[in-house]
C-alpha positions in Angstrom: 178.6 -37.7 4.5 179.4 -37.7 8.2 181.6 -39.9 10.2 181.5 -40.9 13.9 179.1 -39.4 16.4 178.1 -35.7 16.7 180.1 -33.9 19.4 177.0 -33.7 21.7 176.6 -37.5 21.6 180.3 -38.4 22.5 180.6 -40.2 25.9 182.1 -38.1 28.7 185.7 -38.7 29.6 186.1 -40.9 32.7 187.2 -39.2 36.0 189.8 -40.4 38.5 188.3 -42.7 41.2 190.0 -40.6 43.9 189.9 -37.2 42.2 186.5 -36.9 40.5 187.4 -33.4 39.1 190.2 -34.9 36.9 189.5 -36.5 33.6 191.7 -39.4 32.6 191.7 -42.3 30.2 194.2 -44.3 32.2 192.8 -47.4 34.0 194.2 -49.7 36.7 195.6 -52.9 35.2 194.1 -54.9 38.0 190.7 -53.5 38.9 190.0 -51.3 35.8 189.2 -48.1 37.7 190.1 -44.8 36.1 193.2 -43.2 37.7 194.9 -39.9 37.2 198.7 -39.6 36.9 199.0 -38.7 40.6 197.3 -41.9 41.6 199.0 -44.4 39.3 201.9 -46.6 40.1 203.9 -48.4 37.4 203.5 -52.2 37.4 204.9 -55.0 35.4 202.1 -54.5 33.0 200.4 -51.0 32.9 199.6 -49.1 36.0 197.9 -49.8 39.3 195.7 -47.7 41.6 196.7 -47.1 45.2 194.2 -49.7 46.5 195.6 -52.5 44.4 199.2 -51.5 45.2 198.3 -51.8 49.0 196.5 -55.1 48.4 199.6 -56.5 46.6 201.9 -55.4 49.4 199.7 -57.0 52.0 199.6 -60.3 50.0 203.4 -60.3 49.8 203.7 -59.7 53.6 201.3 -62.6 54.3 203.0 -65.1 51.9 203.0 -68.6 53.3 205.0 -71.7 52.8 203.5 -74.8 51.3 202.7 -76.1 54.8 201.1 -72.8 56.0 204.0 -71.1 57.9 205.0 -67.5 57.2 207.7 -67.5 54.6 211.2 -66.7 55.8 214.7 -66.6 54.3 216.6 -66.9 57.5 217.1 -69.5 60.3 216.5 -67.2 63.2 215.1 -69.9 65.5 217.8 -72.3 64.6 220.6 -69.8 65.4 218.8 -68.8 68.7 218.7 -72.4 69.8 222.4 -72.8 68.9 223.3 -69.7 70.8 221.4 -71.0 73.8 223.1 -74.4 73.8 226.6 -72.9 73.4 225.9 -70.3 76.2 224.6 -72.9 78.6 227.5 -75.2 77.8 229.9 -72.5 78.9 228.0 -71.5 81.9 226.8 -74.8 83.2 229.0 -77.4 81.6 232.4 -75.7 81.7 232.2 -73.2 84.5 229.8 -75.4 86.6 227.6 -72.4 87.4 223.9 -72.6 88.4 224.4 -76.0 90.0 226.1 -77.7 87.1 224.7 -80.5 84.9 223.5 -82.5 88.0 221.1 -79.8 88.8 219.5 -79.4 85.4 220.0 -82.8 83.6 217.3 -85.4 83.1 217.3 -87.7 86.1 214.2 -89.9 86.7 214.5 -90.1 90.5 214.9 -86.3 90.9 211.9 -85.7 88.6 209.6 -88.2 90.2 210.5 -87.7 93.9 211.5 -84.0 93.8 208.9 -82.8 91.3 211.6 -81.3 89.2 209.8 -81.5 85.9 211.8 -78.7 84.5 214.6 -81.2 84.0 212.7 -82.7 81.0 213.1 -79.4 79.2 216.4 -78.0 80.6 218.2 -81.2 79.6 217.5 -80.5 76.0 219.8 -77.5 75.9 222.7 -78.9 77.9 225.7 -80.9 76.8 228.3 -83.0 78.6 231.3 -82.2 76.4 232.7 -80.3 73.5 232.4 -83.2 71.1 228.8 -83.8 72.2 227.9 -80.1 71.7 229.8 -79.9 68.4 228.1 -82.8 66.7 224.6 -81.7 67.7 225.2 -78.1 66.7 226.8 -79.2 63.4 223.7 -81.3 62.4 221.4 -78.5 63.6 223.3 -76.0 61.5 223.0 -78.2 58.4 219.3 -79.1 58.5 217.8 -76.5 60.8 217.6 -73.5 58.5 216.2 -75.4 55.5 213.5 -77.0 57.6 212.7 -73.7 59.2 212.3 -72.0 55.8 209.9 -74.8 54.7 207.9 -74.9 58.0 208.1 -71.3 59.2 209.5 -70.1 62.5 206.6 -71.2 64.8 206.2 -74.7 63.3 209.9 -75.3 63.4 210.2 -74.3 67.1 207.2 -76.6 67.8 208.9 -79.4 66.1 212.2 -78.9 67.9 210.6 -78.6 71.4 208.3 -81.6 71.0 211.1 -83.7 69.6 213.4 -82.8 72.4 210.6 -83.4 75.0 209.9 -86.7 73.3 213.5 -87.7 73.7 213.6 -86.6 77.3 210.4 -88.4 78.3 211.6 -91.6 76.5 214.8 -91.5 78.5 212.8 -90.7 81.7 210.4 -93.6 81.0 212.9 -96.3 80.2 216.3 -95.4 81.7 217.5 -96.6 85.1 216.1 -94.2 87.7 219.5 -92.6 88.7 220.6 -92.0 85.1 221.7 -88.4 84.4 221.1 -87.5 80.8 221.7 -84.2 78.9 221.8 -83.1 75.3 219.9 -81.9 72.3 220.3 -85.3 70.6 216.6 -86.2 71.0 215.6 -83.0 69.3 218.3 -83.4 66.6 217.1 -86.9 65.8 213.6 -85.5 65.6 214.7 -83.0 63.1 216.4 -85.6 61.0 213.2 -87.8 61.0 211.2 -84.7 60.2 213.5 -83.9 57.3 212.7 -87.3 55.8 208.9 -86.8 56.2 209.0 -83.3 54.7 211.2 -84.5 51.8 208.7 -87.3 51.0 205.9 -84.8 51.1 207.8 -82.6 48.6 209.0 -85.5 46.5 212.6 -84.5 47.3 215.6 -86.8 48.0 216.4 -87.5 51.6 218.9 -90.3 51.1 221.8 -88.6 52.9 219.8 -87.8 56.0 218.3 -91.3 56.1 221.9 -92.7 56.1 223.0 -90.2 58.8 220.0 -91.1 61.0 220.5 -94.8 60.6 224.2 -94.6 61.4 223.6 -92.6 64.5 220.8 -94.8 65.7 223.2 -97.8 65.4 226.0 -96.0 67.2 223.6 -95.4 70.1 223.5 -99.2 70.7 227.2 -99.8 69.9 229.0 -97.1 71.9 228.8 -96.8 75.7 227.5 -93.7 77.4 225.0 -92.8 74.6 221.3 -92.4 75.6 219.8 -94.3 72.7 216.4 -94.1 74.4 216.4 -90.3 73.9 217.5 -90.7 70.3 214.7 -93.1 69.4 212.1 -91.1 71.4 213.1 -87.9 69.6 213.1 -89.5 66.2 209.7 -91.1 66.6 208.2 -87.9 68.0 209.8 -85.7 65.3 208.4 -88.0 62.6 204.9 -87.8 64.0 205.0 -84.1 64.6 206.3 -83.6 61.0 203.3 -85.6 59.7 201.0 -83.4 61.7 202.6 -80.1 60.5 202.6 -81.2 56.8 198.9 -82.2 56.6 196.1 -80.3 54.9 198.2 -78.7 52.1 195.1 -78.0 50.0 192.9 -76.6 52.8 192.2 -73.1 54.0 194.8 -71.5 56.2 192.7 -71.3 59.4 191.4 -74.8 59.1 194.9 -76.2 58.4 196.4 -74.3 61.3 193.6 -75.6 63.6 194.3 -79.2 62.6 198.1 -78.8 63.1 197.6 -77.2 66.5 195.2 -79.9 67.6 197.4 -82.8 66.6 200.5 -81.2 68.1 198.5 -80.7 71.4 197.5 -84.4 71.3 201.1 -85.4 70.8 202.1 -83.2 73.8 199.3 -84.7 75.9 200.5 -88.3 75.1 204.0 -87.4 76.1 202.8 -85.9 79.4 200.7 -89.0 80.0 203.8 -91.2 79.6 205.7 -89.0 82.1 202.8 -89.2 84.6 202.8 -93.0 84.3 206.6 -93.2 84.8 206.3 -90.9 87.9 203.7 -93.2 89.5 205.9 -96.2 88.7 209.0 -94.6 90.4 207.0 -93.4 93.4 205.7 -97.0 93.9 209.2 -98.3 93.6 210.7 -95.8 96.0 208.0 -94.5 98.3 208.9 -91.3 100.1 
């Protein structure tokens, strides 16, 4: 009686996919290709070939947040913004260099009649006092890094800049024409509003931020010297931008990014249109 197959009928031993001259019975746990000891890399289960190891590394590098941004564990953009605000406060606010706040703050008459559009952006990073700076930087420190980790660096920076611009343009559009306004408050209010939107998207609790936002909106109307227009403009813009940046969660990356870029561009165009309207209004009021 015989058992098994005759020696001449036994199947040949597999050979390594990268070294055809080497016989091996070890196979990659992911793709199933035969690999020799030189080519195999230990994995959680079994071994993997060099191609699958490289593919896994690339997938890790390209990991994305739930809203499409690159995953990050730091708040690099947040800290860069904080450093810029503190540095400019010392240079421009305290030392009075570079022309002081009057040269860089948001002032409707200077923007409209002097074509100094840069004031709409420069005012975002300037502060009139230590308390003003301290409050804005404290709130930014609290909610900036978590938002940045959820959205990714690029989307977070877009949110901050558009919110700040929304605050500046709201102040430009509705403040007395000789008002001088500075501060990151518009952008900060935008981040608080965005936090609420993002939390709702993720089914997370945003109660504390909602209370903080409501209290500070009220203080803007109760205390003198506070530019409540910038606060409201930043909050509304931040909420709308956050809605744009958190859409399309189930869609392909490129399609989702395209939608987010398009909506953000539309928001920017609307803000510019408001600024152009206000400029025409001031020019008609004070013809050169």
